[in-house]
C-alpha positions as CSV (number, residue, x, y, z in Angstrom):
1,X,106.6,117.0,116.4
2,X,110.0,118.0,115.1
3,X,113.2,117.8,116.3
4,X,116.6,119.3,115.4
5,X,119.6,117.3,114.6
6,X,122.4,120.2,113.8
7,X,120.9,122.4,111.4
8,X,118.3,119.9,109.9
9,X,115.1,119.1,111.1
10,X,113.6,115.9,111.0
11,X,110.3,114.3,112.1
12,X,110.4,113.1,115.7
13,X,111.1,109.3,114.4
14,X,113.9,110.5,111.9
15,X,115.5,113.2,114.2
16,X,115.8,110.2,117.1
17,X,116.8,107.5,114.1
18,X,119.8,110.2,112.9
19,X,121.3,111.0,116.3
20,X,121.1,107.8,117.3
21,X,123.2,106.7,114.2
22,X,125.3,109.6,114.7
23,X,126.1,108.2,118.2
24,X,126.8,104.9,117.1
25,X,129.5,106.3,115.0
26,X,130.7,108.4,117.0
27,X,131.1,105.7,119.6
28,X,132.5,103.1,117.2
29,X,135.2,105.4,115.8
30,X,135.9,106.8,119.2
31,X,136.5,103.2,120.2
32,X,138.3,102.3,117.4
33,X,141.0,105.6,117.3
34,X,141.3,105.0,121.6
35,X,142.3,101.2,120.3
36,X,144.7,101.8,117.3
37,X,146.5,104.4,119.2
38,X,146.9,102.4,122.6
39,X,149.7,101.1,121.7
40,X,151.3,104.2,120.9
41,X,150.5,106.1,123.8
42,X,151.5,103.8,125.7
43,X,155.1,103.5,124.5
44,X,155.0,107.3,124.7
45,X,154.3,106.9,128.2
46,X,157.0,104.5,129.2
47,X,159.5,106.5,127.3
48,X,158.2,109.8,129.5
49,X,158.4,107.4,132.6
50,X,162.0,106.2,132.0
51,X,162.9,110.0,131.7
52,X,161.2,110.9,134.5
53,X,162.4,108.5,136.6
54,X,165.8,109.1,135.9
55,X,165.6,112.8,137.4
56,X,163.9,111.5,140.3
57,X,166.3,109.4,141.2
58,X,169.4,111.1,139.8
59,X,170.9,107.9,138.2
60,X,174.1,107.1,136.7
61,X,172.0,107.6,133.1
62,X,170.3,110.9,134.6
63,X,174.2,112.3,135.7
64,X,175.9,111.2,132.1
65,X,172.8,113.1,130.4
66,X,173.1,115.8,132.5
67,X,176.7,116.1,131.9
68,X,176.3,116.1,127.9
69,X,173.3,118.3,128.3
70,X,171.1,115.8,126.2
71,X,167.3,116.4,125.9
72,X,165.0,113.4,126.2
73,X,162.7,113.5,122.4
74,X,160.4,111.5,121.3
75,X,160.4,111.8,117.5
76,X,156.0,111.2,116.8
77,X,155.8,110.3,113.1
78,X,152.0,110.8,112.5
79,X,152.0,110.5,108.7
80,X,150.8,113.2,105.9
81,X,147.1,113.1,107.3
82,X,147.6,116.6,109.0
83,X,143.8,117.0,109.9
84,X,143.9,114.1,112.0
85,X,146.6,115.2,113.9
86,X,144.3,117.5,116.4
87,X,142.7,114.2,117.5
88,X,146.0,112.6,118.3
89,X,147.5,115.2,120.5
90,X,144.2,115.9,122.0
91,X,143.9,112.3,123.3
92,X,147.7,112.4,124.3
93,X,146.9,115.4,126.2
94,X,144.5,113.5,128.4
95,X,146.8,110.2,128.7
96,X,149.8,112.4,129.6
97,X,147.7,114.1,132.7
98,X,145.9,111.6,133.3
99,X,149.1,109.1,134.1
100,X,152.4,111.4,133.7
101,X,152.2,115.1,134.7
102,X,150.1,118.3,134.4
103,X,152.6,120.7,132.9
104,X,152.2,119.8,128.8
105,X,152.6,123.1,126.4
106,X,151.7,122.6,122.7
107,X,153.3,125.1,120.5
108,X,152.4,125.8,116.6
109,X,154.3,127.0,114.2
110,X,152.3,130.2,113.3
111,X,152.3,130.9,116.8
112,X,156.2,131.2,117.1
113,X,157.8,133.7,114.6
114,X,160.9,133.8,117.4
115,X,162.2,132.4,120.6
116,X,160.6,135.2,122.6
117,X,157.2,134.3,121.5
118,X,158.1,130.6,121.5
119,X,158.8,131.0,125.3
120,X,155.9,133.3,126.1
121,X,153.6,130.5,124.7
122,X,155.1,128.1,126.6
123,X,155.1,129.8,129.7
124,X,151.7,130.8,129.1
125,X,150.1,127.4,129.0
126,X,152.4,126.0,131.7
127,X,151.2,129.1,134.3
128,X,147.5,128.8,132.7
129,X,148.0,132.5,132.9
130,X,147.2,135.6,130.8
131,X,149.3,136.6,127.6
132,X,149.4,140.2,126.8
133,X,150.6,140.7,123.4
134,X,148.9,144.2,122.9
135,X,152.6,145.9,122.2
136,X,155.3,144.6,121.2
137,X,157.3,145.2,124.5
138,X,154.9,142.5,126.2
139,X,156.5,139.7,124.3
140,X,158.9,139.6,127.0
141,X,156.5,139.0,129.5
142,X,153.9,137.4,131.1
143,X,151.1,138.1,133.5
144,X,150.5,136.2,136.4
145,X,147.7,137.4,138.6
146,X,149.1,141.0,139.6
147,X,152.3,140.0,138.5
148,X,154.2,140.4,135.3
149,X,157.3,137.5,134.7
150,X,160.0,137.7,132.6
151,X,159.8,135.0,129.9
152,X,163.0,133.4,130.4
153,X,164.3,130.0,131.2
154,X,165.6,130.9,134.4
155,X,161.8,132.1,135.2
156,X,160.5,128.8,134.0
157,X,162.9,126.8,136.5
158,X,161.7,129.1,139.5
159,X,158.3,128.9,138.5
160,X,158.6,124.9,138.7
161,X,160.6,124.7,141.9
162,X,157.6,126.5,143.7
163,X,154.7,124.6,142.3
164,X,156.9,121.1,142.8
165,X,157.6,122.2,146.7
166,X,154.2,123.1,147.1
167,X,152.8,120.4,146.0
168,X,155.1,118.3,148.3
169,X,154.4,120.5,151.4
170,X,150.8,119.8,150.5
171,X,151.4,115.8,151.4
172,X,154.5,115.9,153.6
173,X,154.0,112.7,155.1
174,X,153.4,110.9,152.0
175,X,156.1,110.1,148.9
176,X,154.2,109.5,145.5
177,X,155.3,106.7,143.7
178,X,155.8,105.1,140.5
179,X,151.9,104.2,140.3
180,X,150.6,107.3,141.6
181,X,148.8,109.6,139.2
182,X,151.8,112.3,138.8
183,X,155.3,112.0,140.1
184,X,156.8,114.0,143.2
185,X,158.5,116.0,140.2
186,X,156.1,115.6,137.2
187,X,158.4,116.4,133.6
188,X,157.6,119.2,131.8
189,X,156.8,118.3,127.9
190,X,156.5,120.3,125.6
191,X,154.7,119.6,122.1
192,X,156.1,120.9,119.0
193,X,152.8,119.6,116.9
194,X,153.9,121.0,113.8
195,X,158.0,120.5,113.7
196,X,158.8,120.8,110.0
197,X,156.7,124.1,109.9
198,X,158.9,125.7,112.6
199,X,161.9,127.6,111.9
200,X,165.6,126.2,112.3
201,X,166.8,129.2,114.0
202,X,163.7,129.0,116.3
203,X,164.1,125.4,116.9
204,X,168.2,125.7,117.3
205,X,168.0,128.5,120.0
206,X,165.0,127.0,122.1
207,X,167.1,123.5,122.1
208,X,170.7,125.2,123.1
209,X,168.7,127.4,125.9
210,X,167.0,124.3,127.0
211,X,170.3,122.0,127.0
212,X,171.8,124.8,129.6
213,X,169.4,124.2,131.8
214,X,168.3,120.1,131.8
215,X,170.1,119.3,135.1
216,X,167.4,121.9,136.7
217,X,164.3,121.4,134.9
218,X,163.1,118.0,133.8
219,X,162.2,118.8,130.1
220,X,161.1,116.4,127.1
221,X,160.5,117.6,123.7
222,X,157.8,115.6,121.3
223,X,158.0,116.5,117.8
224,X,155.1,115.8,115.8
225,X,156.3,114.6,112.5
226,X,154.3,114.3,109.4
227,X,157.0,113.1,107.1
228,X,160.2,111.5,107.9
229,X,162.1,111.2,111.2
230,X,165.1,112.1,108.8
231,X,163.3,116.3,108.8
232,X,165.1,116.6,112.7
233,X,168.5,116.2,110.7
234,X,167.5,118.5,107.9
235,X,166.1,121.0,110.0
236,X,169.3,120.6,112.7
237,X,172.6,120.6,112.4
238,X,174.5,118.0,114.0
239,X,176.0,120.7,117.0
240,X,172.3,120.9,117.9
241,X,170.9,117.6,117.5
242,X,173.6,115.5,119.1
243,X,171.8,117.9,122.2
244,X,168.7,115.6,122.0
245,X,168.3,111.9,123.0
246,X,165.9,111.3,120.5
247,X,163.1,107.9,120.4
248,X,161.1,107.1,117.2
249,X,157.4,106.4,117.7
250,X,155.8,105.6,114.5
251,X,151.7,105.8,114.5
252,X,149.2,103.7,112.7
253,X,149.8,104.3,108.7
254,X,146.1,106.2,107.4
255,X,145.1,103.3,105.0
256,X,145.7,101.1,107.7
257,X,143.5,103.2,110.2
258,X,140.9,103.8,107.7
259,X,140.6,99.5,106.9
260,X,140.1,99.2,110.4
261,X,137.2,102.0,110.5
262,X,135.5,100.5,107.5
263,X,135.9,96.6,108.7
264,X,135.0,97.8,112.3
265,X,132.0,100.1,111.4
266,X,130.2,99.6,108.0
267,X,131.0,96.0,108.0
268,X,129.3,95.5,111.4
269,X,126.2,93.6,111.2
270,X,124.5,95.1,114.2
271,X,125.0,98.8,112.7
272,X,121.6,98.6,110.8
273,X,122.8,101.9,108.2
274,X,124.7,100.7,105.3
275,X,126.7,103.0,102.4
276,X,126.5,101.7,98.8
277,X,129.4,100.7,96.2
278,X,129.4,104.1,94.4
279,X,128.7,106.0,97.6
280,X,131.4,104.0,99.3
281,X,134.0,104.4,96.4
282,X,133.1,108.3,96.5
283,X,134.5,108.6,100.1
284,X,137.2,106.1,99.6
285,X,138.5,108.2,96.6
286,X,138.3,111.5,98.6
287,X,140.4,109.6,101.1
288,X,143.3,108.3,99.3
289,X,143.5,111.6,96.4
290,X,142.6,114.5,98.3
291,X,143.9,114.7,102.2
292,X,144.3,110.8,103.5
293,X,141.9,111.8,106.2
294,X,140.3,109.1,108.4
295,X,138.5,112.5,110.3
296,X,136.8,113.6,107.1
297,X,136.0,109.6,105.9
298,X,134.0,109.4,108.9
299,X,132.6,113.0,108.9
300,X,131.4,112.3,105.4
301,X,130.0,109.1,106.4
302,X,127.9,110.7,109.2
303,X,126.8,113.4,106.3
304,X,125.4,110.3,104.5
305,X,123.2,109.1,107.4
306,X,121.7,112.7,107.4
307,X,120.5,112.4,104.0
308,X,119.7,109.0,104.1
309,X,117.4,109.9,107.1
310,X,116.3,113.6,105.3
311,X,115.7,112.4,101.9
312,X,114.3,108.5,102.2
313,X,110.7,108.5,103.9
314,X,111.1,105.1,104.8
315,X,114.6,104.9,106.4
316,X,112.4,105.4,109.4
317,X,112.5,101.6,109.6
318,X,116.9,102.1,109.3
319,X,117.0,100.6,113.1
320,X,117.8,97.6,115.0
321,X,116.0,94.1,113.9
322,X,113.1,94.5,116.8
323,X,112.8,98.2,116.6
324,X,112.2,98.3,113.2
325,X,109.5,95.4,113.3
326,X,107.4,97.3,116.0
327,X,108.0,100.0,113.6
328,X,106.8,98.2,110.6
329,X,103.6,97.3,112.6
330,X,102.6,101.0,113.4
331,X,103.4,102.0,109.8
332,X,100.5,104.7,108.6
333,X,98.6,104.6,105.1
334,X,101.1,106.8,103.4
335,X,104.3,105.1,105.0
336,X,102.8,102.1,103.4
337,X,102.1,103.4,100.0
338,X,106.4,104.9,100.2
339,X,107.2,101.2,101.1
340,X,104.8,99.8,97.7
341,X,106.5,102.7,95.7
342,X,110.4,101.1,96.2
343,X,111.4,99.6,93.0
344,X,112.7,96.5,94.8
345,X,109.8,95.9,96.5
346,X,108.0,96.6,93.0
347,X,110.0,93.4,91.8
348,X,109.0,91.8,94.8
349,X,105.0,92.0,94.0
350,X,105.8,91.5,90.6
351,X,107.5,87.7,91.0
352,X,104.2,87.1,93.5
353,X,101.0,85.2,92.0
354,X,98.3,87.4,91.3
355,X,96.2,86.9,94.8
356,X,99.7,88.2,96.6
357,X,99.7,90.9,94.6
358,X,96.6,92.4,95.0
359,X,96.2,91.6,99.0
360,X,100.6,93.6,98.8
361,X,98.9,96.5,96.7
362,X,95.9,96.9,98.7
363,X,95.8,95.6,102.1
364,X,97.8,97.7,104.5
365,X,97.7,94.9,106.9
366,X,99.1,92.2,104.9
367,X,102.0,94.6,103.7
368,X,103.0,94.9,107.0
369,X,103.2,91.3,108.0
370,X,104.9,91.1,104.6
371,X,107.5,93.9,105.7
372,X,108.4,92.9,108.7
373,X,109.5,89.2,107.3
374,X,111.3,90.9,104.4
375,X,113.1,93.0,107.3
376,X,114.0,90.0,108.8
377,X,115.4,88.3,105.2
378,X,117.6,91.6,105.2
379,X,118.9,91.4,108.6
380,X,120.0,87.7,107.9
381,X,121.5,88.8,104.7
382,X,123.7,90.8,106.4
383,X,125.0,88.5,108.9
384,X,125.4,85.7,106.0
385,X,127.4,88.3,103.7
386,X,129.6,89.4,105.9
387,X,130.9,86.0,107.3
388,X,131.2,85.0,103.3
389,X,132.8,87.8,102.5
390,X,135.1,87.7,105.3
391,X,135.8,84.4,104.4
392,X,136.5,85.1,100.4
393,X,139.1,87.5,101.9
394,X,141.2,85.0,103.2
395,X,141.6,83.3,100.2
396,X,141.8,86.5,98.4
397,X,143.8,88.4,100.0
398,X,147.1,86.3,99.7
399,X,146.9,85.6,96.1
400,X,149.6,87.1,93.6
401,X,148.8,90.2,92.2
402,X,145.6,90.0,94.6
403,X,143.1,90.0,91.4
404,X,140.2,91.2,94.0
405,X,142.0,93.6,95.8
406,X,144.2,93.3,99.1
407,X,142.1,95.1,101.6
408,X,138.8,93.8,102.2
409,X,136.9,97.0,101.1
410,X,138.2,96.5,97.6
411,X,136.9,93.2,97.7
412,X,133.2,94.6,99.4
413,X,132.8,97.1,96.8
414,X,133.4,94.4,94.0
415,X,130.4,92.4,95.3
416,X,128.4,95.9,95.8
417,X,129.0,96.5,92.7
418,X,128.2,93.3,90.8
419,X,127.7,90.1,90.6
420,X,130.8,88.9,91.7
421,X,131.3,85.8,90.4
422,X,130.6,86.8,86.8
423,X,133.3,89.1,86.7
424,X,137.2,88.4,85.0
425,X,139.0,88.7,88.1
426,X,137.1,86.5,90.2
427,X,137.9,84.0,87.3
428,X,141.8,84.7,87.9
429,X,141.6,84.3,91.8
430,X,140.1,80.9,91.4
431,X,142.4,79.6,89.0
432,X,145.4,81.2,91.5
433,X,143.6,79.3,94.7
434,X,143.7,75.9,92.5
435,X,147.0,76.4,92.8
436,X,147.9,77.0,96.4
437,X,150.0,74.6,98.3
438,X,149.0,72.3,101.4
439,X,150.0,74.6,104.4
440,X,148.2,77.8,102.8
441,X,145.2,75.7,102.2
442,X,144.9,74.7,105.4
443,X,146.0,77.8,107.2
444,X,142.7,79.7,105.6
445,X,140.7,76.8,106.5
446,X,141.2,77.5,109.8
447,X,140.7,81.2,109.7
448,X,137.1,80.2,108.0
449,X,136.3,77.8,110.5
450,X,136.9,80.6,113.2
451,X,135.0,83.3,110.9
452,X,132.0,81.1,110.6
453,X,131.8,79.7,114.6
454,X,132.1,83.4,115.8
455,X,129.3,84.4,113.7
456,X,126.0,84.7,114.4
457,X,124.4,83.3,111.7
458,X,122.5,79.8,112.2
459,X,122.6,78.4,108.7
460,X,126.8,77.9,108.8
461,X,126.8,74.9,111.4
462,X,127.1,72.7,107.9
463,X,129.5,75.0,106.8
464,X,131.9,74.6,109.8
465,X,131.3,70.7,109.9
466,X,132.2,70.4,105.8
467,X,135.6,72.6,106.2
468,X,136.6,70.8,109.7
469,X,135.6,67.5,107.1
470,X,138.2,69.2,104.7
471,X,140.5,69.7,107.2
472,X,140.5,66.4,108.2
473,X,141.0,65.3,104.7
474,X,144.2,67.4,104.5
475,X,145.5,65.7,107.8
476,X,145.1,62.1,106.3
477,X,147.1,63.2,103.6
478,X,150.8,61.9,103.5
479,X,153.5,64.7,103.8
480,X,154.6,64.3,100.4
481,X,151.7,66.3,98.9
482,X,153.1,69.9,99.4
483,X,154.1,71.2,96.6
484,X,155.2,75.1,95.4
485,X,153.8,77.2,92.9
486,X,156.1,76.5,90.3
487,X,155.7,72.5,90.5
488,X,151.6,73.6,90.1
489,X,151.7,75.4,87.2
490,X,154.6,72.2,85.8
491,X,151.6,70.1,86.7
492,X,148.7,72.2,85.3
493,X,150.3,72.4,82.1
494,X,150.8,68.3,81.9
495,X,147.8,67.9,83.4
496,X,146.0,66.1,80.2
497,X,149.0,63.2,80.6
498,X,148.8,62.8,84.1
499,X,146.0,61.7,86.5
500,X,145.0,64.1,89.8
501,X,146.6,63.4,92.7
502,X,144.2,63.0,96.2
503,X,146.0,66.2,97.2
504,X,144.6,68.1,93.5
505,X,141.1,66.4,93.8
506,X,140.6,67.7,97.3
507,X,142.1,71.1,96.8
508,X,139.2,71.3,93.5
509,X,136.7,70.3,96.2
510,X,138.1,73.2,98.8
511,X,137.9,76.0,95.9
512,X,134.3,74.5,94.5
513,X,133.1,74.7,98.1
514,X,133.9,78.5,99.0
515,X,132.6,79.3,95.4
516,X,129.5,77.7,96.2
517,X,129.3,80.1,99.5
518,X,130.2,83.2,97.3
519,X,127.4,82.4,95.2
520,X,124.6,81.8,97.4
521,X,125.4,84.5,100.1
522,X,127.5,87.4,98.3
523,X,124.4,88.7,96.3
524,X,124.8,92.1,95.6
525,X,122.6,94.2,97.8
526,X,120.5,95.8,95.6
527,X,118.8,92.6,94.2
528,X,117.3,92.1,97.7
529,X,113.9,93.8,98.7
530,X,113.7,96.6,100.6
531,X,117.4,97.3,100.4
532,X,116.4,101.1,99.9
533,X,115.7,101.2,103.7
534,X,118.9,100.3,104.5
535,X,121.4,101.3,102.0
536,X,122.3,105.2,101.0
537,X,123.2,105.4,97.1
538,X,122.9,108.9,96.2
539,X,126.5,109.8,95.1
540,X,125.8,112.6,93.7
541,X,124.2,114.8,96.3
542,X,127.8,113.5,98.5
543,X,129.6,114.6,95.4
544,X,127.9,117.8,95.3
545,X,128.7,118.5,99.3
546,X,132.4,117.3,99.3
547,X,133.7,117.9,95.9
548,X,134.0,121.5,96.1
549,X,133.2,123.3,92.9
550,X,134.4,126.6,93.4
551,X,134.0,128.0,90.0
552,X,130.7,126.7,89.1
553,X,129.3,127.9,92.6
554,X,130.4,131.6,91.9
555,X,129.2,132.1,88.5
556,X,125.7,130.9,90.0
557,X,126.1,133.7,92.4
558,X,126.8,136.3,90.4
559,X,124.5,134.9,87.4
560,X,121.8,134.3,89.6
561,X,121.7,135.6,93.3
562,X,118.2,134.8,93.8
563,X,119.6,131.3,93.7
564,X,121.1,131.9,97.2
565,X,119.8,135.2,98.6
566,X,116.0,134.0,98.2
567,X,114.2,137.7,97.4
568,X,111.6,137.5,95.3
569,X,112.7,140.9,93.7
570,X,115.8,139.4,92.2
571,X,113.8,136.8,90.1
572,X,114.6,137.8,86.3
573,X,114.5,136.4,82.9
574,X,117.5,134.1,81.7
575,X,119.5,136.6,79.8
576,X,118.5,140.2,81.3
577,X,119.9,142.3,84.4
578,X,117.9,143.0,87.5
579,X,118.3,146.5,88.5
580,X,117.6,145.0,92.2
581,X,120.8,142.8,92.2
582,X,123.9,143.8,94.0
583,X,126.5,146.1,92.2
584,X,128.5,143.2,92.0
585,X,126.3,140.8,90.1
586,X,125.8,143.6,87.7
587,X,129.2,144.5,87.4
588,X,129.7,140.5,86.3
589,X,126.3,140.3,83.8
590,X,127.6,143.3,81.9
591,X,131.3,141.5,81.6
592,X,129.9,138.7,79.9
593,X,129.0,140.6,77.3
594,X,132.3,142.1,76.4
595,X,135.0,140.6,74.6
596,X,138.4,139.5,75.5
597,X,139.0,143.6,76.5
598,X,136.5,145.7,78.5
599,X,136.0,149.6,78.0
600,X,135.9,150.6,81.6
601,X,134.5,153.8,80.3
602,X,131.6,151.7,78.5
603,X,131.4,149.6,81.4
604,X,130.8,152.1,83.9
605,X,128.0,153.7,81.6
606,X,126.2,150.6,81.2
607,X,126.3,149.8,85.1
608,X,125.0,153.7,85.8
609,X,122.3,153.2,83.3
610,X,121.1,149.5,85.3
611,X,121.4,151.3,88.6
612,X,119.5,154.3,87.3
613,X,116.7,152.6,86.5
614,X,116.1,151.4,90.3
615,X,116.4,154.7,91.5
616,X,113.9,156.6,89.6
617,X,113.5,159.5,88.0
618,X,112.9,161.4,91.1
619,X,116.4,162.5,91.8
620,X,116.9,166.1,91.5
621,X,119.3,167.8,88.9
622,X,121.0,169.6,91.9
623,X,122.4,166.0,93.3
624,X,123.0,164.6,90.4
625,X,126.8,164.9,90.7
626,X,126.7,163.5,94.0
627,X,124.8,160.8,92.7
628,X,127.4,160.1,89.7
629,X,129.8,160.3,92.8
630,X,128.1,157.4,94.7
631,X,127.4,155.0,91.5
632,X,131.4,155.7,90.2
633,X,132.5,154.4,93.8
634,X,130.0,151.4,93.7
635,X,131.2,150.7,90.4
636,X,134.7,150.9,91.5
637,X,134.2,149.0,94.6
638,X,132.4,145.8,92.4
639,X,135.0,146.3,89.7
640,X,137.8,145.8,92.4
641,X,135.6,142.5,94.0
642,X,135.7,140.8,90.2
643,X,139.7,141.7,90.2
644,X,140.0,139.9,93.6
645,X,137.8,136.7,92.5
646,X,140.0,136.5,89.6
647,X,137.7,137.1,86.8
648,X,139.8,140.4,85.2
649,X,142.7,142.1,85.5
650,X,144.3,145.6,84.3
651,X,145.3,145.4,80.9
652,X,149.0,146.5,80.0
653,X,147.5,147.2,76.2
654,X,144.9,150.4,76.9
655,X,145.2,152.2,79.8
656,X,141.4,152.2,80.2
657,X,140.6,148.9,79.3
658,X,140.7,145.5,81.5
659,X,140.6,142.2,80.3
660,X,139.1,139.0,81.3
661,X,140.2,135.8,82.6
662,X,137.1,133.4,82.0
663,X,134.8,131.7,80.5
664,X,134.7,132.6,76.7
665,X,135.6,136.4,75.4
666,X,136.8,137.3,72.1
């Protein structure tokens, strides 16, 4: 049986695994993003409620604003990760519609080249009506039912008064309060999604027009800003910006957003799928050096899930521990053989005595029992690894110059790549940790105690007791034991002449104990048996999908069309030209045989020779001129396509020649 998941087909168990992991990743990331945006959206809602209540109650503040013609404006700084903004705006729309107003319009610069077009888009969205743009004169109107309404602020105000009066007449005896879903006269929110891209004149004209009617229409503007709020004053002169009552709202930075996603999703013991160090580094590098898009990072992570379950036969066991044990017990003989082929399992077999080696390689029942035990060991390893990783991060994230990185993702990559205790960065971190003062050490130990107490690992009860014992010993020390880094450095230089104090000895004991935890629990994942079940390590496949190489792809498609078209007639020997290939492929391969300048007449004759070989000798003499015209037209089209792709350009040296632009030539 087979199950479809997107465009990829998997065996039913693999399909269920893929879809469950994709659903889990969507659920986790959705919840994380909702939590991260909650504070921002709460502040925006509070801002809109204040603006709205002032209009409702006609307070002194609103009266003053009406006289000054100021429009309440939220400057929403979202960061340079522009591809993520749409998701933020969709979430914002839901929040506003559920709490403030049903009247929300989202405008983009590409749809608003002028004020008329802007008003048409604005009224079209607010009135939820059909916008006719077939003729230029219709830019002044929108079609509402069978009526044509002129796109103007007066028409918008009349519409707003009619819909709010209609709402009031539906509930004449009940007056809405601030706790209601919408207020009595909800504000009209206009969101400029990409404020930097809007024409200065369009923004100026719209703001000036709107300010003249602010006493009749509770308008609120939201500027989506990718760079800096100073762009408002760069685009708008003071006479216009003074018409806005601006309040600044800052979203969480995309780097902090990514760190939270990694911490809550990838570093979650309950999520069985894991990324290898090289794969994780590819995703992080694409994020840091290309787009800063958290959404693209999540999509790349989901691509890894699909690739893992598509390419790894034993990934059927990549699920929750209870389910994995059940599946291991029902493995077929072929699946058992797949487990025996795993490099990590081979190493495990080689470490056993000869009797167990024979049983593991020949008896499926014994293999299944061993697999269940190894899966449980792998699960325990992940739980312990994450707890100790967080503990080590507590110590290293506050050290000067951050030898092991400031973010936990950097430390995680270092631990996945090598035995971290063998690196120079780790040794440097230990030296710095042995110079920490008492207050910092106590704070770090308290954080580590909290980490191990909340851990589900059963092995850390003694660890918690040991850390608490350290804390007790620090409390018994005299307050004079506090020292700063400067004095500690001086003390280190004179250590050969001075005996260690009780504080220094205790500090050494703490660092040595943390070091022992690291050596015991932060073993790289590729050292664990059956790590291939949970870890996706094929970074080359990920780069092929995510790091586009259009030049290579174009050359492959034009030089070997069979690679993409899968037509048997297109198969040809290397270096030969198939007369069944598309015209552009024939022209491309012929141009590869030429020098820097290509004679168009010679090129056409060569093309005609190849094409006529496919036509055969059945064309009669009477139609030869017509055939030549057709071939000539096909040639011109193919050459034009090559020029469009950037392979050739007209030459100024000779009118009947073109110049090659790529890949060699004389």
